[in-house]
C-alpha positions in Angstrom: -33.9 -16.4 -17.7 -32.8 -19.4 -15.5 -34.0 -19.3 -11.9 -31.2 -19.0 -9.3 -30.8 -21.4 -6.4 -31.6 -19.9 -3.0 -28.1 -20.8 -1.7 -26.5 -18.8 -4.7 -28.6 -15.8 -4.0 -27.8 -15.9 -0.3 -24.1 -16.2 -1.1 -24.2 -13.2 -3.4 -26.0 -11.1 -0.7 -23.4 -12.2 2.0 -20.5 -11.2 -0.3 -22.1 -7.8 -0.9 -22.6 -7.2 2.8 -19.0 -8.2 3.5 -17.9 -5.6 1.0 -20.1 -2.9 2.6 -18.9 -3.7 6.1 -15.3 -3.3 4.9 -16.1 0.1 3.5 -18.1 1.0 6.7 -15.2 0.0 8.9 -12.9 2.2 6.8 -15.3 5.1 7.4 -15.6 4.3 11.1 -11.8 4.3 11.3 -11.6 7.7 9.7 -14.1 9.1 12.2 -12.4 7.6 15.3 -8.7 8.1 14.6 -7.5 11.7 15.0 -6.2 13.4 11.9 -2.6 13.6 13.2 -2.6 9.8 13.7 -4.1 9.3 10.2 -1.2 11.3 8.7 1.2 8.6 10.0 -0.9 5.5 9.4 -3.2 3.8 6.9 -5.8 1.1 7.3 -4.4 -1.5 4.9 -6.5 -4.5 5.3 -9.8 -5.6 6.8 -10.2 -9.3 7.5 -13.5 -10.6 8.7 -14.8 -14.0 9.8 -17.9 -15.0 11.7 -17.5 -12.9 14.8 -14.1 -11.2 14.5 -12.8 -8.3 12.4 -9.0 -7.9 12.2 -7.7 -4.5 11.1 -4.1 -4.3 9.7 -2.8 -0.8 9.9 0.5 0.4 8.3 2.4 2.9 10.3 5.3 5.0 8.9 7.7 4.8 11.8 8.6 3.0 15.1 7.8 6.1 17.3 4.3 6.4 15.8 3.7 2.6 16.1 4.6 2.9 19.8 2.3 5.9 20.2 -0.7 4.4 18.3 -0.5 1.3 20.5 -1.5 3.4 23.5 -4.8 4.2 21.8 -5.5 0.8 20.3 -7.8 -0.4 23.1 -9.9 2.8 23.0 -10.3 2.7 19.2 -11.1 -1.0 19.3 -13.8 -0.4 21.9 -15.3 2.5 19.9 -15.4 0.4 16.7 -17.1 -2.5 18.5 -19.6 0.0 19.9 -20.4 1.5 16.5 -20.9 -2.0 15.1 -23.3 -2.8 17.9 -20.9 -5.2 19.6 -21.7 -7.8 17.0 -18.0 -8.3 16.3 -14.8 -8.6 18.3 -12.3 -6.2 16.8 -8.5 -6.8 16.7 -6.1 -4.0 15.6 -2.6 -4.8 14.4 -0.1 -2.1 13.7 2.9 -2.8 11.4 5.6 -0.7 10.1 4.9 -0.1 6.4 4.3 2.2 3.5 1.3 4.5 4.1 1.1 6.0 0.6 
């Protein structure tokens, strides 16, 4: 078996952690967002860079998009708190398919 370079091992670990964080954020989202809001929205995409996490959320109608925007700041703060304030969180709502 060929030994691996340290940088390759670190790269693999970082990719694994990124995947776990995406899943963790999806679980955090499910815990924070009320069930009625989840019926009308779906977390579609999690983009992460060094210190920022961007959540793209599909919403099934304009009235619900308007409604969810009222809670965006509260949910953002709760996610940042759960993550230990290691990341800035940005939430973007867009009209889209939630199936």
